[in-house]
VMD Tcl script that draws the C-alpha trace (Angstrom):
set ca {
  {173.37 119.14 -5.02}
  {172.79 122.63 -3.69}
  {173.11 126.15 -4.91}
  {176.83 126.17 -4.03}
  {177.48 123.77 -6.89}
  {176.19 126.38 -9.33}
  {178.50 129.23 -8.26}
  {179.50 131.46 -11.14}
  {183.01 132.50 -10.18}
  {183.18 134.99 -13.05}
  {180.93 137.33 -11.02}
  {181.85 138.77 -7.63}
  {180.25 137.03 -4.65}
  {179.40 140.42 -3.09}
  {178.35 143.75 -4.55}
  {178.26 147.24 -3.11}
  {175.14 148.65 -1.48}
  {175.01 151.18 -4.33}
  {175.08 148.40 -6.95}
  {172.39 146.45 -5.06}
  {170.24 149.58 -4.87}
  {170.69 150.10 -8.61}
  {169.61 146.49 -9.29}
  {166.55 146.99 -7.09}
  {165.67 150.24 -8.84}
  {166.00 152.42 -5.76}
  {168.27 155.33 -4.93}
  {171.65 155.08 -3.23}
  {170.19 156.63 -0.07}
  {167.28 154.19 -0.05}
  {169.74 151.30 -0.44}
  {171.69 152.42 2.62}
  {168.46 152.98 4.54}
  {167.31 149.45 3.65}
  {170.66 148.13 4.88}
  {170.34 150.09 8.14}
  {166.84 148.73 8.72}
  {167.91 145.15 7.97}
  {165.80 144.99 4.81}
  {168.90 144.41 2.68}
  {171.30 141.61 3.62}
  {174.78 143.04 4.24}
  {178.20 142.06 5.51}
  {180.70 144.47 7.00}
  {184.19 144.33 5.52}
  {186.51 146.11 7.90}
  {185.15 149.04 9.86}
  {183.47 150.98 7.08}
  {182.71 148.94 3.98}
  {179.30 147.30 3.63}
  {178.73 144.72 0.91}
  {175.70 142.75 -0.17}
  {176.20 139.02 -0.78}
  {174.79 138.31 -4.24}
  {173.32 134.94 -3.13}
  {171.56 136.51 -0.11}
  {170.10 139.26 -2.30}
  {168.75 136.70 -4.79}
  {167.32 134.57 -1.97}
  {165.65 137.62 -0.44}
  {164.04 138.50 -3.78}
  {162.84 134.91 -4.29}
  {161.22 134.88 -0.84}
  {159.50 138.20 -1.46}
  {158.25 136.92 -4.81}
  {156.90 133.75 -3.20}
  {155.06 135.77 -0.54}
  {153.62 138.01 -3.25}
  {152.42 134.98 -5.22}
  {150.77 133.49 -2.13}
  {148.87 136.73 -1.53}
  {147.45 136.57 -5.07}
  {145.92 133.14 -4.44}
}
mol new
graphics top color blue
foreach p $ca { graphics top sphere $p radius 0.5 }
foreach p [lrange $ca 0 end-1] q [lrange $ca 1 end] { graphics top cylinder $p $q radius 0.2 }
display resetview
């Protein structure tokens, strides 16, 4: 059984770049800069709207945490 089996459908699957930036503790502008540089996983909805998949954001943070832990060893 994978992560898909644990989907919490009470929360949106995607959040705004601003909300993701807030969760990361960075400014709105930094969030959009991270998205532009590919440091923040995003999807384009239509021509203008960028959203951040919640699962991709969590996976990104887990991977960064794992790399950080490996450096400590």
